[in-house]
LUMGUVEX-329741 format. One record per residue (C-alpha): chain; residue in one letter; x negated, y negated, z negated; residue number from 1. Coordinates in Angstrom, 2 decimals, always signed. Layout:
<pts>
{A a {X Y Z} NUM}
...
</pts>
This chain:
<pts>
{A m {-167.28 -34.19 -20.53} 1}
{A n {-166.31 -37.87 -20.36} 2}
{A n {-164.75 -39.77 -23.26} 3}
{A l {-161.22 -39.61 -21.78} 4}
{A n {-161.25 -35.82 -21.46} 5}
{A a {-162.67 -35.45 -24.97} 6}
{A f {-159.90 -37.69 -26.34} 7}
{A k {-157.22 -35.58 -24.56} 8}
{A l {-158.74 -32.40 -25.98} 9}
{A i {-158.63 -33.78 -29.52} 10}
{A l {-154.99 -34.84 -29.12} 11}
{A s {-154.04 -31.37 -27.85} 12}
{A f {-155.77 -29.73 -30.79} 13}
{A l {-153.97 -31.99 -33.30} 14}
{A f {-150.59 -31.29 -31.66} 15}
{A l {-151.10 -27.52 -31.90} 16}
{A c {-152.09 -27.74 -35.56} 17}
{A t {-149.04 -29.85 -36.35} 18}
{A f {-146.69 -27.51 -34.44} 19}
{A f {-147.87 -24.35 -36.15} 20}
{A s {-147.97 -26.05 -39.53} 21}
{A c {-144.32 -27.16 -39.18} 22}
{A k {-143.26 -23.77 -37.90} 23}
{A n {-144.80 -21.97 -40.87} 24}
{A e {-143.27 -24.41 -43.30} 25}
{A k {-139.82 -23.83 -41.78} 26}
{A n {-140.15 -20.06 -42.12} 27}
{A t {-141.12 -20.23 -45.77} 28}
{A t {-138.14 -22.38 -46.68} 29}
{A v {-135.51 -19.99 -45.31} 30}
{A q {-136.91 -16.76 -46.72} 31}
{A i {-135.40 -15.44 -49.96} 32}
{A p {-137.63 -13.28 -52.19} 33}
{A k {-136.49 -9.68 -52.15} 34}
{A n {-136.49 -9.42 -55.94} 35}
{A i {-133.79 -12.09 -56.27} 36}
{A k {-130.27 -10.69 -56.49} 37}
{A t {-127.27 -12.99 -56.56} 38}
{A e {-123.68 -12.12 -55.72} 39}
{A t {-122.90 -15.77 -55.00} 40}
{A t {-125.37 -15.97 -52.11} 41}
{A s {-123.25 -15.86 -48.97} 42}
{A k {-123.37 -17.21 -45.46} 43}
{A a {-119.59 -17.64 -45.47} 44}
{A k {-118.08 -20.88 -46.69} 45}
{A a {-115.71 -20.67 -49.63} 46}
{A f {-112.05 -20.49 -48.65} 47}
{A k {-110.05 -23.51 -49.75} 48}
{A p {-106.32 -22.75 -50.13} 49}
{A n {-104.03 -24.97 -48.06} 50}
{A q {-100.52 -25.91 -49.14} 51}
{A s {-98.89 -22.91 -47.46} 52}
{A f {-101.24 -20.58 -49.31} 53}
{A k {-100.55 -22.31 -52.63} 54}
{A d {-96.79 -22.26 -52.11} 55}
{A y {-96.81 -18.54 -51.38} 56}
{A w {-99.45 -17.17 -53.74} 57}
{A y {-99.20 -19.57 -56.69} 58}
{A s {-95.41 -19.46 -57.01} 59}
{A g {-95.45 -17.41 -60.22} 60}
{A e {-94.30 -14.27 -58.39} 61}
{A a {-95.93 -11.15 -57.02} 62}
{A e {-95.44 -9.78 -53.53} 63}
{A i {-94.20 -6.18 -53.70} 64}
{A t {-94.06 -4.01 -50.57} 65}
{A s {-92.82 -0.43 -50.45} 66}
{A f {-93.90 +2.09 -47.80} 67}
{A k {-92.71 +5.45 -46.57} 68}
{A l {-95.70 +7.73 -47.12} 69}
{A s {-96.69 +10.88 -45.24} 70}
{A q {-99.72 +12.07 -47.19} 71}
{A s {-102.00 +14.83 -45.98} 72}
{A r {-103.14 +17.00 -48.88} 73}
{A y {-104.45 +20.59 -48.83} 74}
{A g {-103.82 +20.82 -45.10} 75}
{A e {-100.11 +19.94 -45.26} 76}
{A i {-98.06 +16.74 -45.02} 77}
{A r {-96.38 +15.57 -48.24} 78}
{A e {-93.59 +13.00 -48.15} 79}
{A g {-93.70 +10.26 -50.75} 80}
{A t {-93.88 +6.52 -51.33} 81}
{A a {-96.61 +3.93 -51.57} 82}
{A v {-96.44 +0.43 -53.02} 83}
{A l {-98.75 -2.57 -52.58} 84}
{A v {-98.43 -5.22 -55.28} 85}
{A y {-100.34 -8.44 -54.55} 86}
{A v {-100.47 -11.25 -57.11} 87}
{A t {-102.86 -14.06 -58.05} 88}
{A e {-104.10 -14.33 -61.62} 89}
{A p {-106.88 -15.92 -63.71} 90}
{A f {-109.83 -13.61 -64.35} 91}
{A l {-112.77 -13.68 -66.76} 92}
{A k {-115.91 -13.10 -64.74} 93}
{A d {-118.10 -12.00 -67.67} 94}
{A k {-115.66 -9.69 -69.47} 95}
{A q {-114.07 -8.79 -66.12} 96}
{A v {-110.52 -8.70 -67.44} 97}
{A k {-107.44 -10.88 -66.98} 98}
{A a {-107.72 -14.15 -68.90} 99}
{A d {-105.18 -14.68 -71.69} 100}
{A q {-105.70 -18.44 -71.78} 101}
{A n {-106.19 -21.16 -69.16} 102}
{A n {-109.82 -22.16 -68.96} 103}
{A a {-111.95 -24.06 -66.44} 104}
{A s {-114.33 -21.09 -66.24} 105}
{A n {-111.58 -18.67 -65.16} 106}
{A v {-111.90 -17.21 -61.67} 107}
{A s {-108.77 -17.15 -59.50} 108}
{A v {-108.38 -13.69 -57.95} 109}
{A l {-105.98 -11.98 -55.61} 110}
{A k {-105.19 -8.73 -57.38} 111}
{A l {-103.98 -5.68 -55.50} 112}
{A n {-102.39 -2.76 -57.32} 113}
{A a {-101.94 +0.01 -54.75} 114}
{A t {-99.97 +3.10 -55.77} 115}
{A k {-99.04 +6.42 -54.18} 116}
{A n {-96.61 +9.07 -55.40} 117}
{A f {-96.04 +12.44 -53.74} 118}
{A v {-95.56 +16.08 -54.65} 119}
{A t {-97.71 +19.08 -53.73} 120}
{A g {-95.70 +22.28 -54.19} 121}
{A v {-94.44 +22.22 -57.77} 122}
{A y {-96.67 +19.49 -59.16} 123}
{A p {-96.77 +15.70 -58.55} 124}
{A y {-99.60 +13.33 -57.70} 125}
{A s {-99.79 +9.75 -58.96} 126}
{A i {-102.58 +7.50 -57.63} 127}
{A m {-103.32 +3.88 -58.45} 128}
{A q {-106.12 +1.55 -57.35} 129}
{A s {-106.66 -1.97 -58.69} 130}
{A t {-108.84 -4.56 -56.94} 131}
{A f {-109.68 -8.02 -58.28} 132}
{A y {-110.92 -10.16 -55.39} 133}
{A p {-112.00 -13.84 -55.75} 134}
{A i {-109.89 -16.28 -53.73} 135}
{A p {-113.00 -18.08 -52.29} 136}
{A n {-113.29 -14.99 -50.03} 137}
{A n {-117.09 -15.06 -49.79} 138}
{A q {-118.02 -12.67 -52.61} 139}
{A h {-117.51 -9.03 -53.46} 140}
{A a {-114.61 -7.93 -55.63} 141}
{A i {-115.34 -8.55 -59.29} 142}
{A k {-113.83 -5.24 -60.35} 143}
{A v {-112.22 -2.15 -58.80} 144}
{A s {-110.66 +0.81 -60.57} 145}
{A s {-108.92 +3.99 -59.49} 146}
{A s {-106.99 +6.70 -61.29} 147}
{A v {-105.57 +10.01 -60.06} 148}
{A q {-103.18 +12.05 -62.18} 149}
{A e {-101.79 +15.48 -61.36} 150}
{A w {-101.04 +18.62 -63.33} 151}
{A c {-104.60 +19.92 -63.06} 152}
{A g {-105.91 +16.85 -64.90} 153}
{A q {-106.96 +13.21 -64.58} 154}
{A q {-109.77 +11.33 -62.86} 155}
{A y {-110.75 +7.72 -63.41} 156}
{A v {-113.39 +5.53 -61.74} 157}
{A q {-114.28 +1.92 -62.54} 158}
{A l {-116.66 -0.34 -60.61} 159}
{A n {-117.89 -3.60 -62.16} 160}
{A n {-119.72 -6.21 -60.09} 161}
{A r {-122.71 -7.51 -62.07} 162}
{A n {-126.41 -7.46 -61.07} 163}
{A n {-125.60 -4.21 -59.30} 164}
{A f {-122.37 -2.32 -58.86} 165}
{A e {-121.93 -0.57 -62.21} 166}
{A l {-119.92 +2.65 -62.03} 167}
{A k {-118.21 +4.75 -64.68} 168}
{A q {-116.57 +8.05 -63.75} 169}
{A h {-114.41 +10.34 -65.87} 170}
{A s {-113.06 +13.60 -64.49} 171}
{A y {-111.96 +17.09 -65.46} 172}
{A f {-114.17 +18.43 -62.64} 173}
{A e {-117.67 +19.49 -63.68} 174}
{A t {-119.38 +17.96 -60.64} 175}
{A t {-117.80 +14.54 -61.19} 176}
{A g {-117.50 +14.62 -64.97} 177}
{A d {-118.42 +11.72 -67.26} 178}
{A k {-121.07 +9.58 -65.53} 179}
{A s {-122.41 +6.03 -65.70} 180}
{A y {-124.78 +4.73 -63.03} 181}
{A n {-125.57 +1.79 -60.72} 182}
{A i {-125.53 +1.54 -56.94} 183}
{A d {-126.63 -1.20 -54.54} 184}
{A k {-124.03 -3.73 -53.50} 185}
{A a {-122.27 -3.36 -50.17} 186}
{A i {-118.90 -4.11 -48.62} 187}
{A l {-116.11 -2.36 -50.52} 188}
{A e {-113.26 -0.84 -48.57} 189}
{A n {-111.01 -1.69 -51.51} 190}
{A e {-111.78 -5.40 -51.23} 191}
{A l {-111.01 -5.52 -47.50} 192}
{A w {-107.29 -5.10 -48.24} 193}
{A a {-107.37 -8.37 -50.19} 194}
{A k {-109.71 -10.12 -47.78} 195}
{A l {-107.27 -9.38 -44.96} 196}
{A r {-104.46 -11.17 -46.81} 197}
{A i {-106.54 -14.33 -47.27} 198}
{A n {-107.91 -14.54 -43.72} 199}
{A p {-107.99 -11.57 -41.29} 200}
{A k {-110.53 -13.37 -39.13} 201}
{A s {-113.03 -13.12 -41.99} 202}
{A l {-112.99 -9.31 -41.90} 203}
{A p {-116.43 -7.84 -41.06} 204}
{A v {-116.80 -6.20 -37.65} 205}
{A g {-119.49 -4.26 -35.79} 206}
{A d {-121.95 -1.74 -37.24} 207}
{A i {-121.77 -2.28 -40.98} 208}
{A k {-122.20 -0.45 -44.30} 209}
{A v {-119.07 +0.17 -46.38} 210}
{A i {-118.38 +1.90 -49.69} 211}
{A p {-115.19 +3.94 -49.10} 212}
{A s {-112.11 +3.45 -51.26} 213}
{A l {-112.34 +4.99 -54.71} 214}
{A e {-109.20 +6.97 -53.91} 215}
{A f {-110.95 +8.62 -50.96} 216}
{A t {-114.16 +9.45 -52.83} 217}
{A t {-112.17 +10.89 -55.75} 218}
{A l {-109.77 +13.05 -53.73} 219}
{A n {-112.53 +14.32 -51.43} 220}
{A h {-115.33 +14.62 -54.01} 221}
{A k {-117.69 +12.38 -52.02} 222}
{A p {-120.62 +10.38 -53.47} 223}
{A i {-119.79 +6.74 -54.10} 224}
{A k {-122.24 +4.92 -51.85} 225}
{A a {-122.37 +2.86 -48.66} 226}
{A y {-121.78 +4.75 -45.41} 227}
{A n {-122.28 +3.69 -41.80} 228}
{A v {-119.10 +2.23 -40.34} 229}
{A i {-117.96 +0.88 -36.99} 230}
{A a {-115.43 -1.86 -37.73} 231}
{A k {-113.10 -3.42 -35.14} 232}
{A l {-110.52 -6.20 -35.26} 233}
{A k {-108.07 -6.41 -32.36} 234}
{A e {-105.21 -8.88 -32.70} 235}
{A n {-103.19 -7.44 -35.59} 236}
{A k {-105.06 -4.17 -36.21} 237}
{A y {-108.21 -3.61 -38.25} 238}
{A s {-110.01 -0.27 -38.01} 239}
{A l {-112.90 +1.43 -39.77} 240}
{A n {-114.64 +4.50 -38.35} 241}
{A f {-116.83 +6.47 -40.81} 242}
{A p {-118.69 +8.88 -38.47} 243}
{A d {-120.60 +10.61 -41.29} 244}
{A l {-117.32 +11.36 -43.08} 245}
{A n {-115.28 +12.23 -39.98} 246}
{A r {-112.80 +9.63 -41.18} 247}
{A n {-110.89 +6.79 -39.54} 248}
{A l {-108.72 +4.13 -41.14} 249}
{A s {-106.57 +1.59 -39.31} 250}
{A i {-104.43 -1.15 -40.87} 251}
{A t {-101.71 -2.97 -38.92} 252}
{A f {-100.64 -6.38 -40.18} 253}
{A n {-98.57 -9.42 -39.26} 254}
{A k {-100.94 -11.80 -37.45} 255}
{A n {-99.11 -14.80 -38.93} 256}
{A f {-99.51 -16.03 -42.51} 257}
{A p {-99.17 -14.48 -45.10} 258}
{A f {-100.49 -11.56 -42.99} 259}
{A e {-98.26 -8.86 -44.51} 260}
{A i {-99.41 -5.28 -44.06} 261}
{A i {-96.99 -3.37 -41.83} 262}
{A s {-98.55 +0.10 -41.80} 263}
{A w {-101.76 +2.05 -42.08} 264}
{A q {-103.10 +5.38 -40.91} 265}
{A e {-105.98 +7.46 -42.22} 266}
{A t {-107.41 +10.46 -40.38} 267}
{A i {-109.81 +12.84 -42.14} 268}
{A n {-110.99 +15.91 -40.25} 269}
{A n {-107.96 +15.60 -37.95} 270}
{A q {-105.57 +15.51 -40.93} 271}
{A v {-103.39 +12.38 -40.68} 272}
{A t {-101.89 +10.27 -43.48} 273}
{A k {-99.44 +7.50 -42.53} 274}
{A a {-97.64 +4.72 -44.38} 275}
{A t {-94.90 +2.56 -42.84} 276}
{A k {-93.37 -0.52 -44.42} 277}
{A l {-89.90 -0.23 -45.95} 278}
{A k {-89.23 -3.51 -47.78} 279}
{A t {-90.99 -6.59 -49.19} 280}
{A i {-89.75 -8.72 -52.08} 281}
{A k {-91.21 -11.52 -54.19} 282}
{A s {-90.66 -11.05 -57.93} 283}
{A a {-92.10 -11.80 -61.35} 284}
{A y {-91.77 -8.07 -61.99} 285}
{A w {-93.43 -8.24 -65.43} 286}
{A n {-90.25 -9.92 -66.69} 287}
{A k {-87.93 -7.33 -65.08} 288}
{A k {-87.75 -4.75 -67.88} 289}
{A t {-84.06 -4.13 -68.48} 290}
{A n {-81.94 -1.30 -67.10} 291}
{A k {-80.12 -3.70 -64.79} 292}
{A d {-83.44 -4.60 -63.18} 293}
{A t {-83.60 -1.14 -61.62} 294}
{A t {-81.54 -2.64 -58.79} 295}
{A l {-84.85 -4.07 -57.54} 296}
{A r {-86.12 -0.53 -57.06} 297}
{A k {-83.08 +0.23 -54.94} 298}
{A k {-83.86 -2.86 -52.89} 299}
{A l {-87.39 -1.49 -52.40} 300}
{A q {-85.96 +1.94 -51.51} 301}
{A l {-87.81 +3.52 -54.42} 302}
{A k {-86.32 +6.30 -56.56} 303}
</pts>
């Protein structure tokens, strides 16, 4: 081998060593140890409210929308009403409650209180779910709760987002009686209703894992855990198909800001529940406590 060929061989060897060395270094810098858990780690950039968002959501009023409800329960359709109340408020991340005082450490959340009222035979049902979702739109909800009241008894579930999802369940049913336990974090169906209002294009699509709404798991006595879901977003409709639960949910919304929800439909084992918008108002409802304020309920077409 002459000197020129030997020199070329040495250069080739050095190039290969450098290439593989750089490649390995790159791989080690992007890997995150499996034992590290952080809810702030996200590929999505934090949402920064524009002026339109601020004018609508930080006006000191809540958005209240009433819906005509056709609720499937015990194999029959029950007529009733549903209400979605969206409002922004300051939230304490550690205590996971609404902040009483302004503080730089407060988290701004979009809160959704979703209620349903209907009657089965002689006795009424009252359902309420509360979701506290951070405005940055790149984290899980900080807290979700759900309560179901009817003449047989009461059921209450609360999920707190800390190192894991911490769950507390209280129920008059033996199988779902008082329990406290943790589950792994995953997308929450409850938080998607708030995520949609911030930016529908940020909704997850494809084959994903989703924890069903706490209303669904309570009414149907299903384990609270992540299930396989096929999620689709087409123009102004978002749909979730839970094949293992034989359940489908679709939400129709206004494709223009502030992306109001127009209707939704849930199908479970071929039993269909529907909700169709009646009226939307903006109001600081917490100050509307006199008898004359009941005119607002008439405006919302609520009894």
